[in-house]
MARLO-771452 format. One record per atom (N, C-alpha, C): residue in one letter; atom name; x, y, z. Coordinates in steps of 0.2 Angstrom, whole numbers, plus 5000, padded with zeros to 4 digits. Atoms other than C-alpha are relative to their C-alpha. Layout:
N
["A","CA",[X,Y,Z]],
...
This chain:
81
["M","N",[4999,4999,4993]],
["M","CA",[4961,5071,4951]],
["M","C",[4994,5005,5003]],
["L","N",[5005,4996,4997]],
["L","CA",[4947,5079,4962]],
["L","C",[5004,5005,5005]],
["V","N",[4997,4995,4995]],
["V","CA",[4953,5095,4971]],
["V","C",[4995,5003,5004]],
["L","N",[5005,4997,4996]],
["L","CA",[4943,5101,4986]],
["L","C",[5004,5005,5005]],
["T","N",[4998,4996,4995]],
["T","CA",[4945,5115,4998]],
["T","C",[4997,4999,5006]],
["R","N",[5003,5001,4994]],
["R","CA",[4942,5112,5016]],
["R","C",[5003,5005,5005]],
["K","N",[4998,4995,4994]],
["K","CA",[4943,5123,5032]],
["K","C",[5001,4995,5006]],
["L","N",[4998,5003,4994]],
["L","CA",[4949,5118,5049]],
["L","C",[4993,4997,5003]],
["G","N",[5005,5003,4998]],
["G","CA",[4937,5105,5056]],
["G","C",[4995,4997,4995]],
["E","N",[5004,5003,5006]],
["E","CA",[4929,5101,5039]],
["E","C",[5003,4993,4998]],
["S","N",[4998,5006,5002]],
["S","CA",[4930,5084,5032]],
["S","C",[4997,4998,4993]],
["I","N",[5002,5003,5006]],
["I","CA",[4928,5074,5016]],
["I","C",[4998,4992,5001]],
["V","N",[5002,5007,4999]],
["V","CA",[4920,5056,5015]],
["V","C",[5002,4997,4993]],
["I","N",[4998,5004,5006]],
["I","CA",[4927,5043,5003]],
["I","C",[4996,4993,5001]],
["G","N",[5004,5006,4999]],
["G","CA",[4916,5029,4999]],
["G","C",[4994,5000,5005]],
["N","N",[5005,5000,4995]],
["N","CA",[4904,5024,5013]],
["N","C",[5003,5000,5007]],
["N","N",[4998,5002,4993]],
["N","CA",[4916,5021,5027]],
["N","C",[5007,5004,5001]],
["V","N",[4993,4996,4998]],
["V","CA",[4932,5033,5026]],
["V","C",[4998,5007,5000]],
["R","N",[5000,4992,4999]],
["R","CA",[4932,5051,5033]],
["R","C",[5006,5003,5001]],
["V","N",[4994,4996,4999]],
["V","CA",[4946,5063,5031]],
["V","C",[4998,5007,5003]],
["T","N",[5002,4994,4997]],
["T","CA",[4945,5078,5043]],
["T","C",[5007,5004,5001]],
["V","N",[4994,4996,4998]],
["V","CA",[4957,5093,5044]],
["V","C",[5000,5002,5007]],
["L","N",[4999,4999,4992]],
["L","CA",[4963,5094,5062]],
["L","C",[5003,5006,5002]],
["E","N",[4996,4995,4998]],
["E","CA",[4976,5107,5062]],
["E","C",[5004,5003,4994]],
["M","N",[4996,4997,5005]],
["M","CA",[4985,5120,5051]],
["M","C",[5005,5004,5003]],
["Q","N",[4994,4996,4998]],
["Q","CA",[5002,5127,5054]],
["Q","C",[5005,5001,4994]],
["G","N",[4996,4998,5006]],
["G","CA",[5010,5137,5040]],
["G","C",[4999,4996,4994]],
["K","N",[5001,5004,5006]],
["K","CA",[5012,5125,5025]],
["K","C",[4998,4993,5002]],
["Q","N",[5002,5006,4998]],
["Q","CA",[5007,5110,5035]],
["Q","C",[4993,4999,5003]],
["I","N",[5006,5002,4997]],
["I","CA",[4991,5102,5039]],
["I","C",[5000,4993,5003]],
["R","N",[5001,5006,4997]],
["R","CA",[4986,5088,5051]],
["R","C",[4993,4997,4998]],
["L","N",[5006,5003,5002]],
["L","CA",[4973,5076,5044]],
["L","C",[4998,4994,5005]],
["G","N",[5002,5005,4997]],
["G","CA",[4963,5064,5054]],
["G","C",[4996,4995,4995]],
["I","N",[5003,5005,5005]],
["I","CA",[4957,5048,5045]],
["I","C",[4997,4995,5004]],
["E","N",[5004,5005,4997]],
["E","CA",[4943,5037,5051]],
["E","C",[4999,4995,4994]],
["A","N",[5001,5006,5005]],
["A","CA",[4943,5020,5042]],
["A","C",[4999,4994,5004]],
["P","N",[5000,5007,4997]],
["P","CA",[4938,5002,5046]],
["P","C",[5006,4997,5001]],
["P","N",[4993,5003,4999]],
["P","CA",[4952,4991,5052]],
["P","C",[5002,4996,4994]],
["E","N",[4998,5004,5005]],
["E","CA",[4951,4981,5036]],
["E","C",[5003,5005,4994]],
["V","N",[4997,4995,5005]],
["V","CA",[4956,4997,5026]],
["V","C",[5007,5002,5002]],
["S","N",[4994,4998,4998]],
["S","CA",[4974,5000,5025]],
["S","C",[5001,5008,4998]],
["V","N",[4999,4993,5001]],
["V","CA",[4979,5019,5027]],
["V","C",[5008,5001,5001]],
["H","N",[4993,4999,4999]],
["H","CA",[4997,5024,5023]],
["H","C",[5002,5007,4997]],
["R","N",[4997,4994,5004]],
["R","CA",[5007,5040,5018]],
["R","C",[5002,4998,4993]],
["G","N",[4998,5001,5007]],
["G","CA",[5010,5041,5000]],
["G","C",[5007,4996,4999]],
["E","N",[4993,5002,5001]],
["E","CA",[5029,5038,5001]],
["E","C",[5000,4993,5003]],
["V","N",[5000,5006,4997]],
["V","CA",[5026,5023,5013]],
["V","C",[4996,4995,4995]],
["Y","N",[5004,5005,5004]],
["Y","CA",[5013,5015,5001]],
["Y","C",[5004,4998,4994]],
["E","N",[4996,5001,5006]],
["E","CA",[5025,5017,4986]],
["E","C",[5006,4995,5002]],
["R","N",[4995,5005,4998]],
["R","CA",[5039,5008,4996]],
["R","C",[4997,4993,5001]],
["I","N",[5003,5007,5000]],
["I","CA",[5027,4994,5000]],
["I","C",[4999,4997,4993]],
["E","N",[5001,5003,5007]],
["E","CA",[5023,4992,4982]],
["E","C",[5006,4998,4997]],
["A","N",[4993,5002,5002]],
["A","CA",[5041,4992,4977]],
["A","C",[5003,4994,5003]],
["E","N",[4998,5006,4996]],
["E","CA",[5045,4979,4990]],
["E","C",[4996,4994,4997]],
["N","N",[5004,5006,5002]],
["N","CA",[5031,4968,4984]],
["N","C",[5001,4998,4993]],
["R","N",[4998,5002,5007]],
["R","CA",[5036,4969,4966]],
["R","C",[5007,4997,5000]],
["L","N",[4993,5003,4999]],
["L","CA",[5054,4965,4971]],
["L","C",[4999,4993,5002]],
["A","N",[5001,5007,4997]],
["A","CA",[5048,4950,4981]],
["A","C",[4997,4995,4995]],
["A","N",[5003,5004,5005]],
["A","CA",[5037,4944,4967]],
["A","C",[5005,4998,4995]],
["E","N",[4995,5001,5005]],
["E","CA",[5051,4945,4955]],
["E","C",[5005,4994,5002]],
["T","N",[4995,5005,4997]],
["T","CA",[5063,4935,4967]],
["T","C",[4996,4994,5000]],
["A","N",[5003,5006,4999]],
["A","CA",[5050,4922,4970]],
["A","C",[4999,4997,4993]],
["N","N",[5001,5003,5007]],
["N","CA",[5047,4919,4951]],
["N","C",[5007,4998,4998]],
["T","N",[4993,5002,5001]],
["T","CA",[5066,4918,4949]],
["T","C",[5002,4993,5003]],
["D","N",[4999,5006,4996]],
["D","CA",[5067,4905,4963]],
["D","C",[4996,4994,4997]],
["L","N",[5004,5005,5002]],
["L","CA",[5053,4895,4956]],
["L","C",[5003,4997,4993]],
["K","N",[4997,5003,5006]],
["K","CA",[5062,4894,4939]],
["K","C",[5006,4996,5001]],
["G","N",[4994,5004,4998]],
["G","CA",[5078,4888,4947]],
["G","C",[4998,4994,5003]],
["L","N",[5003,5007,4997]],
["L","CA",[5068,4875,4957]],
["L","C",[4998,4996,4994]],
["A","N",[5003,5004,5005]],
["A","CA",[5059,4869,4941]],
["A","C",[5006,4997,4996]],
["Q","N",[4995,5003,5004]],
["Q","CA",[5076,4867,4932]],
["Q","C",[5004,4995,5004]],
["V","N",[4997,5006,4996]],
["V","CA",[5083,4857,4947]],
["V","C",[4996,4994,5000]],
["W","N",[5004,5005,5000]],
["W","CA",[5068,4847,4947]],
["W","C",[5000,4996,4994]],
["K","N",[4999,5004,5006]],
["K","CA",[5070,4842,4929]],
["K","C",[5007,4997,4999]],
["L","N",[4994,5003,5000]],
["L","CA",[5088,4839,4931]],
["L","C",[5001,4993,5004]],
["K","N",[5000,5006,4996]],
["K","CA",[5085,4827,4945]],
["K","C",[4995,4995,4999]],
["G","N",[5005,5005,5002]],
["G","CA",[5071,4818,4937]],
["G","C",[4994,5000,5004]],
["G","N",[5006,5000,4996]],
["G","CA",[5057,4823,4948]],
["G","C",[5001,5001,5007]],
["P","N",[4999,4999,4992]],
["P","CA",[5054,4823,4967]],
["P","C",[5006,4996,5003]],
["I","N",[4994,5003,4996]],
["I","CA",[5068,4819,4979]],
["I","C",[4997,4994,5003]],
["K","N",[5002,5006,4997]],
["K","CA",[5067,4801,4985]],
["K","C",[5005,4998,5005]],
């Protein structure tokens, strides 16, 4: 992990097209401004983790559904006529 120290108004650049700027500091909290192109998703860490968990769950469910469908397909002898 790269650890950087930034002051109010200073920024870091990630890749060629993402800029993170320190906008405000209040006690133990800071406000960050993030400039990124529309095709780059930007999420809070906890939101990103929730999205990942939901995607994994959906993929597992889809796989289970497909296995069940394959079993029905075999039992019925192919496509429905």
